[in-house]
Backbone as a printed PyTorch tensor [residue, N CA C, xyz], in Angstrom:
tensor([[[  0.7190,  -1.1480,  -0.1480],
         [ -0.0680,  -0.0620,  -0.0610],
         [  0.9800,   0.9730,  -0.0590]],

        [[  1.1960,   1.8870,  -1.0680],
         [  2.0910,   2.9560,  -1.2740],
         [  1.4440,   4.1760,  -1.1350]],

        [[  2.0880,   5.0400,  -0.1450],
         [  1.4290,   6.4130,   0.5800],
         [  0.5670,   6.0940,   1.5300]],

        [[  0.4810,   5.1280,   2.2230],
         [ -0.2670,   4.7200,   3.2170],
         [ -0.7730,   5.7300,   4.3840]],

        [[  0.1960,   6.3860,   4.6890],
         [ -0.0390,   7.4870,   5.7330],
         [ -0.2430,   7.0220,   7.0950]],

        [[ -1.2360,   6.8380,   7.6050],
         [ -1.6010,   6.4770,   8.8560],
         [ -1.6700,   5.0580,   9.0030]],

        [[ -2.2390,   4.5280,   7.6090],
         [ -2.0560,   3.1450,   7.7590],
         [ -3.4840,   2.6160,   7.5670]],

        [[ -4.5810,   3.6090,   7.5220],
         [ -6.0200,   3.2670,   7.3240],
         [ -6.4400,   2.2140,   6.4020]],

        [[ -6.1010,   2.5960,   5.2120],
         [ -6.5780,   1.5270,   4.1570],
         [ -5.7450,   0.1310,   4.2860]],

        [[ -4.3230,   0.3270,   4.8280],
         [ -3.5410,  -0.9000,   4.7070],
         [ -4.2010,  -1.8920,   5.6960]],

        [[ -4.8580,  -1.3150,   7.0470],
         [ -5.3020,  -2.0710,   8.3490],
         [ -6.8930,  -2.3510,   7.5900]],

        [[ -7.7440,  -1.6100,   6.9540],
         [ -8.8590,  -2.3170,   6.3990],
         [ -8.8630,  -3.4180,   5.4390]],

        [[ -7.7870,  -3.3320,   4.6950],
         [ -7.5040,  -4.5390,   3.8010],
         [ -7.1080,  -5.5820,   4.5010]],

        [[ -6.4680,  -5.5740,   5.7930],
         [ -5.9730,  -6.7100,   6.2960],
         [ -7.2010,  -7.3600,   7.2330]],

        [[ -8.1230,  -6.7070,   7.4140],
         [ -9.2060,  -6.8160,   8.2060],
         [-10.2930,  -7.5650,   7.2120]],

        [[-10.2400,  -7.0620,   6.0500],
         [-11.0800,  -7.5730,   5.1370],
         [-10.6800,  -9.2490,   4.6480]],

        [[ -9.3140,  -9.2600,   4.5610],
         [ -8.5100, -10.3400,   3.9780],
         [ -7.6060, -11.1230,   5.0240]],

        [[ -8.5040, -11.9190,   5.7880],
         [ -7.5970, -12.2440,   7.3390],
         [ -6.4490, -13.4250,   6.8670]],

        [[ -6.4170, -13.9440,   5.4320],
         [ -5.3710, -15.0390,   5.3230],
         [ -3.9740, -14.1460,   4.5340]],

        [[ -4.1840, -12.8640,   4.2310],
         [ -3.1130, -12.2150,   3.3020],
         [ -2.3910, -11.4210,   4.4680]],

        [[ -0.9700, -10.9820,   4.1500],
         [ -0.1560,  -9.9870,   4.6530],
         [  0.1300,  -8.9020,   4.0150]],

        [[  0.0890,  -7.9360,   4.5580],
         [  0.2220,  -6.5560,   4.1250],
         [  1.3440,  -5.6560,   4.3360]],

        [[  1.9840,  -4.8540,   3.5250],
         [  3.1330,  -3.9240,   3.6390],
         [  2.6020,  -2.4390,   3.5000]],

        [[  2.6050,  -1.3970,   4.4690],
         [  2.1920,  -0.1430,   3.8550],
         [  3.6010,   0.3790,   3.9330]],

        [[  3.7400,   1.5550,   2.9470],
         [  4.7590,   2.3100,   2.7590],
         [  4.6320,   3.5390,   2.5740]],

        [[  5.0350,   4.5590,   3.1390],
         [  5.0130,   6.1020,   3.1100],
         [  6.2900,   6.6620,   3.5150]],

        [[  6.6940,   7.8210,   2.7890],
         [  7.9350,   8.4440,   3.0140],
         [  7.8800,   9.4590,   4.4720]],

        [[  6.6710,   9.6320,   5.0520],
         [  6.5180,  10.4600,   6.0730],
         [  6.9080,   9.5750,   7.3530]],

        [[  8.1960,   9.4530,   8.0700],
         [  8.1850,   8.7620,   9.2810],
         [  7.2380,   9.0000,  10.3540]],

        [[  6.8470,  10.2250,  10.5720],
         [  5.8520,  10.3070,  11.8810],
         [  4.4420,   9.4540,  11.1770]],

        [[  4.2440,   9.5210,   9.9860],
         [  2.9950,   8.6820,   9.7950],
         [  3.2810,   7.4350,   9.7920]],

        [[  4.3800,   6.9060,   9.6160],
         [  4.6530,   5.4550,   9.8400],
         [  4.6640,   4.9560,  11.2170]],

        [[  5.0100,   5.4630,  11.9340],
         [  5.1070,   5.4740,  13.5140],
         [  3.3410,   5.1290,  13.7960]],

        [[  2.8300,   6.0950,  13.5010],
         [  1.3840,   6.0410,  14.0740],
         [  0.6330,   4.7800,  13.2610]],

        [[  0.9340,   4.7170,  12.0720],
         [  0.4270,   3.3730,  11.6040],
         [  0.6470,   1.9460,  12.2440]],

        [[  2.1350,   2.0660,  12.6650],
         [  2.5530,   0.9580,  13.3840],
         [  1.4320,   0.7000,  14.6870]],

        [[  1.3800,   1.8260,  15.3930],
         [  0.6470,   1.6850,  16.6770],
         [ -0.8770,   1.1910,  16.2580]],

        [[ -1.2690,   1.6860,  15.3320],
         [ -2.9490,   1.4910,  14.8430],
         [ -2.8410,   0.2330,  14.2720]],

        [[ -1.9180,  -0.5150,  13.9910],
         [ -1.8380,  -2.1350,  13.2700],
         [ -1.6560,  -2.8620,  14.8110]],

        [[ -1.0810,  -2.5550,  15.6280],
         [ -0.7900,  -2.9600,  16.9590],
         [ -2.1200,  -3.0760,  17.8450]],

        [[ -2.7050,  -1.9680,  17.7440],
         [ -3.9730,  -1.7610,  18.3790],
         [ -5.1690,  -2.4860,  17.8070]],

        [[ -5.0500,  -2.6760,  16.3060],
         [ -6.2000,  -3.3170,  15.7660],
         [ -5.9120,  -4.8590,  15.8050]],

        [[ -4.7230,  -5.5720,  16.7860],
         [ -4.2860,  -6.9730,  16.6450],
         [ -3.9200,  -7.5210,  15.4930]],

        [[ -3.2990,  -6.5460,  14.3660],
         [ -2.7700,  -6.9180,  13.1160],
         [ -1.0810,  -7.2080,  12.9210]],

        [[ -0.6430,  -6.8960,  14.2800],
         [  0.7950,  -6.8910,  14.1150],
         [  1.6340,  -8.0810,  13.3660]],

        [[  0.9230,  -9.3180,  13.5770],
         [  1.4850, -10.3850,  12.5710],
         [  1.3580, -10.2970,  11.2010]],

        [[  0.4570,  -9.7020,  10.8300],
         [  0.3440,  -9.7540,   9.4740],
         [  0.2700,  -8.5500,   8.5440]],

        [[  0.5740,  -7.2200,   9.1550],
         [  0.4630,  -6.0060,   8.7230],
         [  2.0570,  -5.2950,   9.0150]],

        [[  2.6380,  -4.8480,   8.1840],
         [  3.9310,  -4.2810,   8.6540],
         [  4.0110,  -2.6160,   7.7090]],

        [[  4.6390,  -1.8140,   8.3050],
         [  4.7370,  -0.6460,   7.8920],
         [  6.0910,   0.0000,   7.9170]],

        [[  6.7280,   0.5070,   6.9280],
         [  8.0780,   0.8350,   6.6620],
         [  8.0920,   2.2670,   6.0780]],

        [[  9.1660,   3.1140,   6.1660],
         [  9.3910,   4.4100,   5.6060],
         [ 10.0700,   4.1700,   4.3830]],

        [[  9.6120,   4.4430,   3.1210],
         [  9.9110,   4.6460,   1.9140],
         [  9.0880,   5.1930,   0.9820]],

        [[  9.9230,   5.8280,  -0.0570],
         [  9.1780,   6.4420,  -1.1040],
         [  8.6070,   5.6760,  -2.3080]],

        [[  7.8430,   6.2480,  -2.9650],
         [  6.9390,   5.2860,  -4.0700],
         [  8.1690,   4.7050,  -5.0810]],

        [[  9.2520,   5.3700,  -5.2890],
         [ 10.0370,   4.7270,  -6.2220],
         [ 10.9680,   3.9640,  -5.5650]],

        [[ 11.3110,   3.9070,  -4.0580],
         [ 12.2410,   3.0710,  -3.6100],
         [ 11.8790,   1.9790,  -2.6080]],

        [[ 10.3200,   1.5970,  -2.6190],
         [  9.8010,   0.7430,  -1.3640],
         [ 10.6600,  -0.7520,  -1.8890]],

        [[ 10.5480,  -1.6100,  -0.9360],
         [ 11.3360,  -3.0010,  -0.9970],
         [ 10.5030,  -3.7130,  -1.4780]],

        [[ 10.9030,  -5.0220,  -2.1760],
         [  9.8910,  -6.3760,  -2.4230],
         [  9.9740,  -6.2740,  -3.6680]],

        [[  9.3100,  -7.4710,  -4.1320],
         [  9.1070,  -7.6760,  -5.7280],
         [  7.9870,  -9.2230,  -5.4280]],

        [[  7.5290,  -9.1530,  -6.7580],
         [  6.7930, -10.5610,  -6.8250],
         [  5.3600, -10.4950,  -6.0510]],

        [[  4.9150,  -8.8830,  -5.9330],
         [  3.5520,  -8.6910,  -5.2550],
         [  2.4500,  -9.1290,  -6.1940]],

        [[  1.4890,  -9.5330,  -5.6020],
         [  0.3880,  -9.8460,  -6.3080],
         [ -0.5240,  -8.6360,  -6.6800]],

        [[ -0.4570,  -7.9140,  -5.6700],
         [ -1.4470,  -6.6220,  -5.4060],
         [ -0.7230,  -5.2020,  -4.6480]],

        [[ -0.3740,  -4.0660,  -5.6890],
         [  0.1170,  -2.9780,  -5.0110],
         [ -1.1240,  -1.9940,  -4.7530]],

        [[ -1.3430,  -1.2990,  -4.1520],
         [ -2.2750,  -0.2780,  -4.1140],
         [ -2.0870,   1.1210,  -3.5840]],

        [[ -2.4810,   2.0610,  -4.2470],
         [ -2.0890,   3.6030,  -3.9810],
         [ -3.3460,   4.0760,  -3.8460]],

        [[ -4.0520,   4.6080,  -2.5840],
         [ -5.2230,   5.4370,  -2.3590],
         [ -4.9560,   6.8510,  -2.2170]],

        [[ -5.3590,   7.4960,  -3.2900],
         [ -5.4980,   9.1990,  -3.1290],
         [ -4.0200,   9.7170,  -2.8650]],

        [[ -3.2260,   9.1320,  -3.7100],
         [ -1.8270,   9.5220,  -3.4500],
         [ -1.0400,   9.6600,  -4.5870]],

        [[ -1.3920,   9.1260,  -6.0530],
         [ -0.4690,   9.3530,  -7.0020],
         [ -0.4570,  10.6990,  -7.2890]],

        [[ -1.7000,  11.2910,  -7.3760],
         [ -1.2740,  12.8500,  -7.7700],
         [ -0.6000,  13.8720,  -6.9020]],

        [[ -0.1310,  13.3930,  -5.4460],
         [  0.4550,  14.1660,  -4.7460],
         [  1.8210,  13.7540,  -5.0240]],

        [[  2.3300,  13.0170,  -5.5540],
         [  3.6650,  12.4420,  -5.8260],
         [  4.4840,  13.3430,  -6.6800]],

        [[  5.5580,  13.6360,  -6.2620],
         [  6.4050,  14.5890,  -7.3190],
         [  7.1690,  13.7250,  -8.5550]],

        [[  7.0610,  12.5410,  -8.3520],
         [  7.3390,  11.8950,  -9.5650],
         [  6.8720,  10.4440,  -9.7720]],

        [[  5.4860,  10.8220, -10.4430],
         [  4.4920,   9.6530, -10.2850],
         [  4.9310,   8.6130, -11.4120]],

        [[  5.7760,   9.1690, -12.4530],
         [  6.1130,   8.0150, -13.6020],
         [  7.1730,   7.1890, -12.9030]],

        [[  8.1890,   8.0440, -12.1470],
         [  9.2090,   7.1580, -11.6870],
         [  8.4920,   5.8340, -10.4990]],

        [[  7.6770,   6.4460,  -9.9520],
         [  6.7160,   5.5590,  -8.8240],
         [  6.0980,   4.1190,  -9.5590]],

        [[  5.4460,   4.8080, -10.8880],
         [  4.7830,   3.6980, -11.6670],
         [  5.9340,   2.7270, -12.4870]],

        [[  7.2030,   3.3620, -12.5520],
         [  8.1350,   2.3020, -13.0210],
         [  8.5530,   1.4540, -11.9110]],

        [[  8.7420,   1.9480, -10.8540],
         [  8.9830,   0.9700,  -9.5700],
         [  7.7240,  -0.0510,  -9.3160]],

        [[  6.9140,   0.4750,  -9.3740],
         [  5.8310,  -0.5720,  -9.0830],
         [  5.8560,  -1.8200,  -9.9890]],

        [[  6.1290,  -1.4150, -11.3290],
         [  5.8410,  -2.2960, -12.4280],
         [  7.0210,  -3.2310, -11.8940]],

        [[  7.9980,  -2.8330, -11.4230],
         [  9.1130,  -3.9510, -11.4020],
         [  8.9850,  -4.7510, -10.1820]],

        [[  8.0480,  -4.0590,  -9.1860],
         [  7.6680,  -4.7510,  -8.0060],
         [  6.6170,  -5.9720,  -8.0730]],

        [[  6.0260,  -5.7280,  -9.0550],
         [  4.7180,  -6.6850,  -9.1510],
         [  5.1910,  -8.0630,  -9.8960]],

        [[  4.4520,  -9.1560,  -9.4970],
         [  4.5590, -10.2840, -10.1140],
         [  3.9250, -10.2290, -11.6970]],

        [[  4.3590, -11.0360, -12.6940],
         [  3.8890, -10.7800, -13.9190],
         [  2.1840, -10.7140, -14.0760]],

        [[  1.7030, -11.5140, -13.0760],
         [  0.2310, -11.5280, -12.9730],
         [ -0.4850, -10.5200, -12.0420]],

        [[  0.6930,  -9.6060, -11.7960],
         [  0.0460,  -8.6340, -10.4500],
         [ -0.8870,  -7.4700, -11.4000]],

        [[ -1.4560,  -6.8090, -10.0290],
         [ -2.1500,  -5.6220, -10.5230],
         [ -1.9280,  -4.6370,  -9.4490]],

        [[ -1.8630,  -3.3840, -10.0800],
         [ -1.8170,  -2.2740,  -9.3260],
         [ -3.1970,  -1.5380,  -9.3330]],

        [[ -3.8340,  -1.1320,  -8.0280],
         [ -5.1220,  -0.7900,  -7.9740],
         [ -4.7850,   0.8800,  -7.4700]],

        [[ -5.1590,   1.7600,  -8.5920],
         [ -5.0790,   3.1470,  -8.0850],
         [ -6.2870,   3.7870,  -7.8480]],

        [[ -6.6670,   4.4110,  -6.7940],
         [ -7.7890,   5.0940,  -6.6690],
         [ -7.3130,   6.8540,  -6.3230]],

        [[ -7.9370,   7.2300,  -7.1910],
         [ -7.7690,   8.5360,  -7.4390],
         [ -8.9960,   9.6030,  -7.2140]],

        [[ -8.9660,  10.8200,  -6.9020],
         [-10.2340,  11.5590,  -6.9610],
         [-10.6980,  11.7160,  -8.2800]],

        [[-12.0610,  11.7570,  -8.1510],
         [-12.8900,  11.7170,  -9.4930],
         [-12.5120,  13.1810, -10.0690]],

        [[-12.4110,  12.8640, -11.5190],
         [-12.0470,  13.7890, -12.4160],
         [-12.1450,  13.4670, -14.0340]],

        [[-12.6330,  14.4520, -14.5920],
         [-12.5660,  14.3350, -15.8560],
         [-11.2200,  14.7640, -16.5450]],

        [[-11.4200,  14.5340, -17.9280],
         [ -9.8210,  14.9320, -18.7060],
         [-10.0810,  16.5580, -19.2650]],

        [[-11.2050,  17.1280, -19.0990],
         [-11.2340,  18.3080, -19.6120],
         [-11.5620,  19.1730, -18.4690]],

        [[-11.3670,  20.3020, -18.1330],
         [-11.7690,  21.4050, -17.3130],
         [-13.3050,  21.3340, -17.2650]],

        [[-14.1370,  21.3420, -18.5400],
         [-15.5150,  21.5640, -18.2600],
         [-15.8610,  20.3180, -17.9260]],

        [[-15.4560,  19.1860, -17.4490],
         [-15.8510,  18.0090, -16.9130],
         [-15.9410,  18.0760, -15.4700]],

        [[-14.8330,  19.0520, -15.0680],
         [-14.6110,  19.0400, -13.5040],
         [-15.6320,  20.5590, -13.1080]],

        [[-16.2790,  21.0200, -13.7920],
         [-17.0480,  22.1260, -13.1530],
         [-18.5880,  21.5780, -12.4760]],

        [[-18.2780,  21.0990, -11.4170],
         [-19.7070,  20.8280, -10.5430],
         [-19.1110,  20.9440,  -9.2840]],

        [[-20.0920,  20.5380,  -8.2070],
         [-19.4860,  21.0230,  -6.8850],
         [-18.3140,  19.8590,  -6.2150]],

        [[-18.2480,  18.7680,  -6.5080],
         [-17.0510,  18.0750,  -6.2740],
         [-15.7400,  18.5350,  -7.0230]],

        [[-15.9730,  18.6650,  -8.3430],
         [-14.8450,  19.1340,  -9.2260],
         [-14.4570,  20.6820,  -8.4740]],

        [[-15.0150,  21.4120,  -8.1050],
         [-14.6010,  22.6880,  -7.8760],
         [-13.9150,  22.6560,  -6.5830]],

        [[-14.5410,  21.9030,  -5.5200],
         [-14.1290,  21.6480,  -4.0540],
         [-12.5980,  20.8270,  -4.4150]],

        [[-12.3180,  20.0280,  -5.2850],
         [-11.3730,  19.5050,  -5.5320],
         [-10.2540,  20.3590,  -6.3340]],

        [[-10.4020,  21.2280,  -7.2690],
         [ -9.4490,  22.1480,  -7.8240],
         [ -9.1080,  22.7400,  -6.6310]],

        [[ -9.9100,  23.6500,  -5.7560],
         [ -9.3460,  24.2510,  -4.5150],
         [ -8.2300,  23.4410,  -3.6010]],

        [[ -8.6450,  21.8740,  -3.3050],
         [ -7.4740,  21.3120,  -2.6990],
         [ -6.4810,  21.0480,  -3.4210]],

        [[ -6.4490,  20.9080,  -4.8880],
         [ -5.3460,  20.6290,  -5.6640],
         [ -4.3240,  22.0860,  -5.4200]],

        [[ -5.0820,  23.1090,  -5.5560],
         [ -4.2580,  24.4130,  -5.6290],
         [ -3.6840,  24.5010,  -4.5040]],

        [[ -4.2510,  24.2870,  -3.0950],
         [ -3.6840,  24.6420,  -1.8330],
         [ -2.9350,  23.4350,  -1.4070]],

        [[ -3.0710,  22.3240,  -1.8300],
         [ -2.4130,  21.2870,  -1.0830],
         [ -1.5130,  20.2450,  -2.0840]],

        [[ -2.1230,  19.5790,  -2.8700],
         [ -1.8540,  18.4030,  -3.6930],
         [ -0.8250,  19.0770,  -4.6590]],

        [[ -1.1180,  20.3030,  -5.5030],
         [ -0.1500,  20.6300,  -6.3900],
         [  1.3040,  21.1170,  -5.8870]],

        [[  1.1170,  22.0120,  -4.6000],
         [  2.3900,  22.5430,  -4.1870],
         [  2.8570,  21.1780,  -3.3390]],

        [[  2.8450,  20.1620,  -2.9310],
         [  3.0790,  18.9510,  -2.4790],
         [  4.0080,  18.3260,  -3.4680]],

        [[  3.5310,  18.3940,  -4.6790],
         [  4.3200,  17.5580,  -5.7000],
         [  5.4690,  18.3410,  -6.2910]],

        [[  5.0570,  19.8480,  -6.7070],
         [  6.1180,  20.7450,  -6.6590],
         [  7.1850,  20.5830,  -5.8400]],

        [[  7.2340,  20.4350,  -4.6070],
         [  8.0370,  20.5030,  -3.5720],
         [  9.1940,  19.1370,  -3.6050]],

        [[  8.8550,  18.3090,  -4.2940],
         [  9.7530,  16.9080,  -4.4470],
         [ 10.3910,  16.9130,  -5.5330]],

        [[ 11.4540,  15.8190,  -5.5220],
         [ 12.0910,  15.6740,  -6.8760],
         [ 11.2120,  15.4250,  -8.1860]],

        [[ 11.5970,  16.1060,  -9.2430],
         [ 10.8890,  16.1490, -10.5730],
         [  9.5250,  17.0630, -10.4910]],

        [[  8.6640,  16.9140,  -9.6130],
         [  7.6230,  17.9190,  -9.3480],
         [  6.9210,  17.8930, -10.5760]],

        [[  6.2830,  16.7610, -11.0420],
         [  5.3540,  16.6160, -11.9670],
         [  3.9920,  17.4350, -11.9380]],

        [[  3.3940,  17.3850, -10.5310],
         [  2.3200,  18.5010, -10.2960],
         [  1.2690,  17.6980, -11.0080]],

        [[  0.8210,  16.6400, -10.6920],
         [ -0.8250,  16.0680, -11.6380],
         [ -1.7640,  16.6450, -10.9010]],

        [[ -1.8970,  17.1720,  -9.8180],
         [ -2.8240,  17.6620,  -8.9040],
         [ -4.0220,  16.8350,  -8.9920]],

        [[ -4.8670,  17.3020,  -7.8560],
         [ -6.0020,  16.5250,  -7.6460],
         [ -6.9760,  16.1510,  -9.1530]],

        [[ -6.8790,  17.1810,  -9.7930],
         [ -7.9400,  16.5020, -11.1890],
         [ -7.5490,  16.4040, -12.4600]],

        [[ -6.4600,  15.3900, -12.1860],
         [ -5.8860,  14.3170, -13.1020],
         [ -6.5670,  13.4620, -13.5340]],

        [[ -7.5050,  13.6090, -14.9940],
         [ -8.4610,  12.5400, -15.3520],
         [ -7.7020,  11.4320, -15.8270]],

        [[ -8.6570,  10.4140, -16.1500],
         [ -8.2830,   9.0270, -16.6540],
         [ -6.9550,   9.0840, -17.8100]],

        [[ -7.1490,   9.9820, -18.7530],
         [ -6.1160,   9.8180, -19.9430],
         [ -4.7340,  10.4110, -19.2790]],

        [[ -4.7660,  11.4100, -18.0820],
         [ -3.3050,  11.8510, -17.6630],
         [ -2.9220,  10.7000, -16.6390]],

        [[ -3.6630,   9.9630, -16.1290],
         [ -3.4480,   8.7040, -15.3150],
         [ -2.9020,   7.8550, -16.1390]],

        [[ -3.5810,   7.4810, -17.2000],
         [ -3.0370,   6.4040, -18.3560],
         [ -1.8940,   6.6260, -18.8690]],

        [[ -1.4940,   7.8400, -18.8830],
         [ -0.2500,   8.4850, -19.6060],
         [  0.7930,   8.1120, -18.7450]],

        [[  0.8110,   8.3880, -17.4520],
         [  1.4750,   8.1680, -16.5360],
         [  1.9710,   6.8680, -16.4150]],

        [[  1.0920,   5.8950, -16.2420],
         [  1.3350,   4.5670, -15.8550],
         [  1.6400,   3.8990, -17.1620]],

        [[  1.5780,   4.3070, -18.3770],
         [  2.1590,   3.7310, -19.9450],
         [  3.3290,   4.1900, -19.8380]],

        [[  3.7420,   5.4250, -19.4060],
         [  5.2390,   5.8370, -19.4910],
         [  6.0050,   4.8500, -18.2510]],

        [[  5.3060,   4.4900, -17.4420],
         [  6.0400,   3.6730, -16.0410],
         [  6.0720,   2.0690, -16.7570]],

        [[  5.5410,   1.8740, -17.9250],
         [  5.9040,   0.3230, -18.3790],
         [  4.7620,  -0.5970, -18.3350]],

        [[  3.4960,   0.2000, -18.0480],
         [  2.1540,  -0.9460, -17.9660],
         [  1.7220,  -0.6150, -19.3190]],

        [[  0.7260,  -1.5660, -19.6760],
         [  0.4490,  -1.9710, -21.0140],
         [ -1.1630,  -2.0630, -20.7570]],

        [[ -1.7320,  -2.3190, -19.8380],
         [ -3.2740,  -2.5130, -19.7050],
         [ -3.5640,  -1.5820, -18.6340]],

        [[ -4.8220,  -0.7650, -19.1200],
         [ -5.3650,   0.5310, -17.8700],
         [ -6.7190,   0.2980, -18.2440]],

        [[ -7.6130,   0.3710, -17.1540],
         [ -9.0150,   0.2880, -16.9670],
         [ -9.5950,   0.7190, -15.8520]],

        [[-10.5700,   2.0890, -16.3490],
         [-11.3700,   2.4380, -15.2580],
         [-12.4410,   1.6370, -14.5820]],

        [[-12.2790,   0.6610, -13.5640],
         [-13.1710,  -0.3050, -13.0350],
         [-14.2460,   0.3360, -12.0630]],

        [[-14.4290,   1.2950, -11.6770],
         [-15.5550,   1.5700, -10.5060],
         [-15.3050,   3.0880, -10.5490]],

        [[-16.0880,   3.6000,  -9.9020],
         [-15.9940,   5.0650,  -9.4450],
         [-17.5600,   5.3890,  -8.6720]],

        [[-17.0840,   6.5350,  -7.9720],
         [-18.1410,   7.1960,  -7.0600],
         [-18.2800,   8.5540,  -7.3450]],

        [[-19.1240,   9.4190,  -6.8360],
         [-18.9710,  10.8310,  -7.1600],
         [-17.5580,  11.6020,  -6.6480]],

        [[-16.8470,  10.6460,  -5.8620],
         [-15.8330,  11.3800,  -5.2250],
         [-14.3040,  10.6340,  -5.7830]],

        [[-14.4680,   9.5060,  -6.2010],
         [-13.3460,   8.8330,  -6.2030],
         [-13.5140,   7.7740,  -7.5730]],

        [[-12.5760,   7.4380,  -8.3480],
         [-12.2620,   6.7300,  -9.6290],
         [-11.1740,   5.7370,  -9.2320]],

        [[-11.7110,   4.5840,  -9.7230],
         [-10.5960,   3.2230,  -9.2980],
         [-10.2570,   2.6700, -10.5660]],

        [[ -8.6690,   2.4070, -10.8140],
         [ -8.1080,   2.1880, -11.8220],
         [ -7.4810,   0.7260, -11.7580]],

        [[ -7.6040,  -0.2010, -12.5570],
         [ -6.7710,  -1.4210, -12.5440],
         [ -5.6750,  -1.3650, -13.5900]],

        [[ -4.6370,  -1.3680, -13.3240],
         [ -3.4660,  -1.2420, -14.0140],
         [ -2.6360,  -2.5740, -13.8840]],

        [[ -2.4130,  -3.1000, -15.2850],
         [ -1.4080,  -4.4220, -15.1380],
         [ -0.3450,  -4.3670, -16.1340]],

        [[  0.5210,  -5.0980, -15.9790],
         [  1.8170,  -5.3340, -17.1920],
         [  1.4110,  -5.2650, -18.2660]]])
């Protein structure tokens, strides 16, 4: 689980899939400390671990599933992250990316949710990306075409939007 923050998504997956093991990665050390505390409190310390690592340098390979929840657009180098995820996946693995709901054109996003997300992007997401190496600055309103472009540059060949809500879109990305 890349960009796991406090570990909420990692812990929820571990609770939903009790025979699987999970690793959460985030570059922010204080978040990882909190994630470890939360996993222990949930009784998942034997199947969940958290490590400090960036999206382009986390450990391991042969993963069946890599997840990124609401974090790809915040990364300074999402293409580098995609390349690293591609190397870390098993040949039959899947990268599940959940991103804020966004269309490919500005007019697609001129609705209440899109307007709020443009505000978040301007104040948080874009500056966070620009402060990191490369600083690609996808922003919150990167639509499916832009996400597809990033993951294709990262070495993936299969890309599908598999679900959406008014607030998020889910992408299935495969080698």
